C-alpha positions in Angstrom: 26.1 15.5 28.0 27.3 12.7 25.7 24.8 10.6 23.7 25.6 6.9 23.4 23.7 5.9 20.2 23.2 2.1 20.3 22.4 0.6 16.9 22.3 -2.8 15.3 24.7 -1.7 12.5 27.2 1.1 12.5 25.8 4.6 12.1 28.5 5.2 9.5 26.6 2.8 7.2 24.1 4.8 5.2 21.9 1.8 4.3 21.3 0.4 7.8 17.6 0.5 9.0 16.4 2.8 6.2 19.2 5.3 6.7 17.9 6.2 10.2 21.0 5.5 12.4 23.2 7.5 9.9 20.9 10.5 9.8 20.1 10.4 13.5 23.8 10.5 14.4 24.4 13.3 11.9 21.5 15.4 13.2 22.3 14.9 16.9 25.8 16.2 16.1 24.2 19.2 14.3 22.4 20.0 17.5 25.8 20.2 19.3 25.9 16.9 21.0 28.9 14.6 21.2 27.7 11.2 19.9 29.4 7.8 20.4 28.0 5.0 18.4 27.8 1.6 20.1 27.1 -1.2 17.7 25.1 -4.1 19.3 26.8 -6.7 17.3 25.7 -10.3 16.9 28.5 -12.8 17.8 29.1 -14.2 14.4 30.2 -17.8 15.1 27.2 -18.4 17.3 24.9 -16.5 14.9 26.0 -18.7 12.0 25.7 -22.0 13.8 22.3 -21.1 15.1 20.7 -19.4 12.1 22.0 -21.7 9.3 19.9 -24.8 10.2 17.0 -22.6 11.0 17.0 -21.1 7.6 17.1 -24.6 6.0 14.0 -25.5 8.0 12.3 -22.3 6.9 13.2 -22.6 3.2 12.7 -26.3 2.6 10.2 -27.4 5.3 8.0 -24.3 5.7 8.9 -23.9 9.3 7.5 -20.5 10.6 9.5 -18.6 13.2 11.1 -15.2 13.9 13.3 -16.8 16.6 16.7 -16.2 15.0 19.9 -15.8 17.0 19.1 -12.0 17.5 16.0 -13.0 19.5 17.8 -15.5 21.9 18.8 -14.9 25.5 22.4 -15.4 24.5 22.3 -12.2 22.3 20.3 -10.4 25.0 23.1 -11.3 27.4 25.7 -9.8 25.1 23.8 -6.6 24.6 23.5 -6.3 28.4 27.3 -6.2 28.5 27.2 -3.2 26.2 24.8 -1.5 28.6 27.1 -2.2 31.5 30.1 -0.9 29.5 28.3 2.4 29.0 27.4 2.4 32.7 31.0 2.0 33.7 32.5 4.6 31.4 29.7 7.2 31.2 28.7 10.1 33.4 25.3 10.2 35.1 24.1 13.0 32.8 24.9 11.0 29.6 22.1 9.5 27.6 21.5 6.1 25.8 19.5 6.3 22.6 18.7 2.8 21.5 17.5 1.6 18.0 14.8 -1.0 18.4 12.8 -2.3 21.4 14.5 -5.7 22.0 17.7 -4.8 23.8 19.6 -3.8 25.9 17.9 -3.4 29.3 18.3 -0.2 31.3 21.6 0.1 33.1 19.9 2.1 35.9 22.6 4.9 35.7 21.9 6.7 32.4 18.6 7.8 31.0 17.5 5.6 28.2 15.4 6.5 25.2 14.3 3.8 22.7 13.4 4.5 19.1 11.8 1.9 16.9 9.0 0.9 14.5 6.9 -1.4 16.6 7.3 -4.1 19.3 7.3 -7.8 18.4 3.9 -8.3 20.0 2.5 -5.8 17.4 4.3 -7.7 14.6 2.6 -10.9 15.5 -0.9 -9.4 16.0 -1.0 -7.1 13.0 1.3 -8.6 10.4 2.1 -12.3 11.0 -1.4 -12.9 12.4 -0.4 -16.0 14.3 0.3 -16.7 18.0 4.0 -16.7 18.9 5.7 -19.9 19.8 6.9 -20.5 23.3 10.4 -19.3 22.5 9.0 -16.3 20.7 6.8 -15.5 23.7 9.9 -15.5 25.9 11.6 -13.1 23.5 8.5 -10.8 23.6 8.6 -10.9 27.4 12.3 -9.8 27.4 11.3 -7.0 25.0 8.4 -5.9 27.1 10.7 -5.6 30.1 13.1 -3.3 28.1 10.2 -1.1 27.1 8.7 -0.9 30.6 12.1 0.2 32.0 12.9 2.9 29.5 12.7 6.5 30.4 11.2 7.4 27.1 10.0 5.4 24.1 9.4 6.7 20.5 7.6 4.9 17.8 7.5 6.0 14.2 3.9 4.9 13.5 0.6 6.1 14.9 -1.2 2.7 15.1 1.8 1.2 16.9 1.7 4.1 19.3 -1.9 3.4 20.2 -1.2 -0.3 20.6 1.8 0.4 22.9 -0.1 2.8 25.2 -2.7 0.0 25.7 -0.2 -2.8 26.2 2.4 -1.2 28.5 2.3 0.4 32.0 5.0 2.8 30.8 3.1 5.9 29.7 6.1 7.8 28.5 5.6 6.4 25.0 5.5 9.0 22.2 4.7 9.4 18.5 5.4 12.7 16.8 5.4 11.8 13.2 7.7 9.9 10.9 10.7 11.3 9.2 11.8 11.6 5.5 15.2 9.9 5.2 16.9 12.4 2.9 20.0 14.3 3.8 20.7 18.0 3.2 22.8 17.4 0.1 19.9 16.2 -1.9 18.4 19.0 -4.1 15.2 18.9 -6.2 15.1 20.5 -9.7 13.0 23.6 -10.0 11.2 22.2 -13.0 10.4 18.8 -11.3 6.6 19.3 -12.0 7.3 19.7 -15.7 9.4 16.5 -15.7 6.6 14.6 -14.1 4.0 16.0 -16.4 5.9 14.6 -19.4 7.1 11.4 -17.8 5.8 7.9 -18.7 7.9 6.1 -16.1 6.4 4.2 -13.2 8.7 3.6 -10.2 8.5 0.7 -7.8 10.8 0.4 -4.7 10.8 -2.5 -2.4 12.7 -5.7 -1.4 11.7 -9.3 -2.0 8.9 -9.0 0.6 7.1 -6.8 -1.9 7.5 -9.1 -4.9 3.7 -9.5 -5.3 3.3 -5.7 -5.7 6.1 -5.6 -8.3 4.6 -8.4 -10.3 1.2 -6.7 -10.2 2.7 -3.5 -11.6 4.5 -5.4 -14.4 1.3 -7.2 -15.4 -0.8 -4.0 -15.3 1.7 -2.2 -17.6 1.8 -5.1 -20.0 -2.0 -4.8 -20.3 -1.9 -1.0 -20.6 0.8 -1.1 -23.3 -1.5 -3.4 -25.3 -4.1 -0.7 -25.1 -1.7 2.0 -26.4 -0.2 3.4 -23.3 3.6 3.6 -23.8 4.8 3.2 -20.2 8.1 2.2 -18.7 8.7 0.5 -15.4 11.7 0.9 -13.1 12.0 -1.6 -10.2 14.5 -0.9 -7.4 15.4 -3.3 -4.5 14.3 -6.6 -5.9 16.9 -8.9 -7.4 16.5 -9.4 -11.2 16.3 -13.2 -10.8 13.1 -12.9 -8.8 11.1 -11.3 -11.6 10.7 -13.7 -14.5 9.2 -11.3 -17.0 11.6 -9.6 -19.5 10.5 -6.6 -21.6 12.5 -3.8 -23.2 10.3 -1.3 -21.2 11.1 -3.0 -17.8 14.3 -2.1 -16.0 15.2 -4.0 -12.8 17.9 -2.2 -11.0 18.4 -4.5 -8.0 19.5 -2.9 -4.7 20.9 0.7 -5.0 23.2 1.5 -2.0 22.8 5.2 -1.2 26.2 5.0 0.6 27.7 4.9 -2.9 27.4 8.2 -4.8 26.7 6.5 -8.2 23.8 4.5 -6.7 22.6 7.4 -4.7 22.4 9.7 -7.9 20.7 7.0 -9.8 18.1 6.4 -7.0 17.2 10.0 -6.7 17.2 10.5 -10.5 14.6 7.7 -10.7 12.6 9.4 -8.0 12.7 12.8 -9.7 11.8 11.5 -13.2 9.0 9.2 -12.3 5.4 9.8 -13.2 4.1 7.8 -10.2 5.4 5.8 -7.3 3.6 2.4 -7.2 3.6 -0.2 -4.5 0.3 -1.9 -4.0 1.5 -4.7 -1.8 -1.4 -5.5 0.6 -0.8 -4.7 4.3 2.4 -2.7 3.9 4.0 -0.7 1.1 7.5 0.2 2.2 7.0 3.3 4.3 10.3 5.1 4.0 10.6 4.7 0.3 7.0 6.1 0.0 8.0 9.2 2.0 11.0 9.7 -0.2 8.9 9.5 -3.3 6.5 12.0 -1.9 9.4 14.4 -1.2 10.1 14.2 -4.9 6.5 15.3 -5.7 5.4 11.8 -6.7 1.7 10.9 -6.3 1.6 7.4 -4.8 -0.4 4.4 -6.0 -1.1 2.1 -3.0 -3.5 -0.1 -1.2 -3.9 1.7 2.1 -2.9 0.3 5.5 -3.6 1.4 9.0 -0.4 3.3 9.6 -0.4 5.0 6.2 -4.0 6.1 6.6 -3.5 7.4 10.2 -0.2 9.2 9.2 -2.0 10.9 6.3 -5.8 11.4 7.0 -6.1 13.2 3.7 -4.3 10.3 1.8 -6.7 10.6 -1.2 -5.4 14.1 -1.9 -2.1 12.9 -3.2 -2.6 9.3 -4.0 -4.4 6.9 -6.3 -5.9 4.2 -4.1 -6.4 0.7 -5.4 -9.4 -0.9 -3.6 -9.4 -4.5 -2.4 -12.7 -5.3 -4.0 -13.5 -2.6 -6.6 -11.2 -0.8 -9.1 -7.9 -1.9 -10.4 -4.3 -0.8 -10.6 -4.7 -0.2 -14.4 -7.6 2.2 -13.9 -5.7 4.2 -11.3 -2.6 4.6 -13.6 -4.9 5.7 -16.4 -6.4 8.4 -14.2 -2.9 10.0 -13.8 -2.8 10.5 -17.6 -6.4 11.3 -18.4 -7.1 13.7 -15.4 -4.3 16.1 -16.1 -5.1 18.9 -13.7 -5.9 16.5 -10.9 -2.6 14.8 -11.4 -0.6 18.1 -11.1 -2.5 18.9 -7.9 -1.6 15.5 -6.5 2.1 16.2 -7.3 2.1 19.4 -5.3 0.1 18.0 -2.4 2.3 14.9 -2.2 5.3 17.1 -1.4 3.3 19.3 1.0 2.1 16.3 3.0 5.6 15.3 4.1 6.9 18.8 4.8 6.4 18.5 8.6 8.5 15.3 8.7 12.0 16.8 8.6 15.0 15.5 10.5 15.5 18.9 12.1 12.1 18.8 13.6 12.3 15.1 14.5 15.6 15.5 16.3 14.3 18.6 18.2 11.2 16.6 19.4 13.5 13.7 20.4 15.8 16.0 22.4 12.7 17.6 24.0 11.9 14.3 25.7 15.2 14.1 27.4 15.4 17.7 28.5 
């Protein structure tokens, strides 16, 4: 049996979709399967002509939409051609594994398994909190059809799983945990707990979407340093120009590409030497980076969200939780220094909490669905 792995960017690219296509391809091959990557490319000339004026409307006129070229029936049509290509060249026993819920539709020859975060309907209801436009509704309807036709669907988040079971007739929708996106070559120092015990570095990872969380951390540390706490802050993922503050204790690394060995070493060095991983952005806190931080024994400082709390029912065992109404980020950071034994216990429990979420186990569960 051959597996056609359909992704929105090449699975050779480590950085695409939080490293998942790369590591999924690699681990399917480890299990002995022949994997062919089909990239569901966007047709660039049309994409540029369509998206450019849309981005101008969004940036300068506050126009709200998710209806980029990738959501249009034109792109849906092109992805259908990929599906028909697989149908023509494949054997009946071959499998399609597709990244994301939007495309392409089932080709009615090969079994089709879809893997994604959440459907667009969930995005609007839980995050955007607005009704979709007429065009967006049509895109959601196309996506719903793809999900209903799939032989199996896997979501990475428990709350999205509950939502999908209620929304869709297709009951072959599964959740068996998330996965830590770290490959086999990454090793942890034996003295990592000692490093964290002595560290005064706070690590933030997130893109521009999480800018409010980054600014909150910088302000908190500025206040704490005024009180005598000699802390340093490392920010990964946000462009330096987006953060106006400049301090000798603040290092803004920008995006670190784990496909490049120098960036990869720097990223994991920051993870290993951090005292805490901090991302208090309300509603969402960068899930994959959080799991990576936990793998490196980092207690996490967060505002909880539904998927984080449902994934880890004992969240308080390895985290410092900033309440929306009571408490503050500064107080939670101080606890990690003042309550020494509790901090060390949170380090150990943070790593233990993600031990079930290995790529070996995830791939095994995935293949169990198709067998």
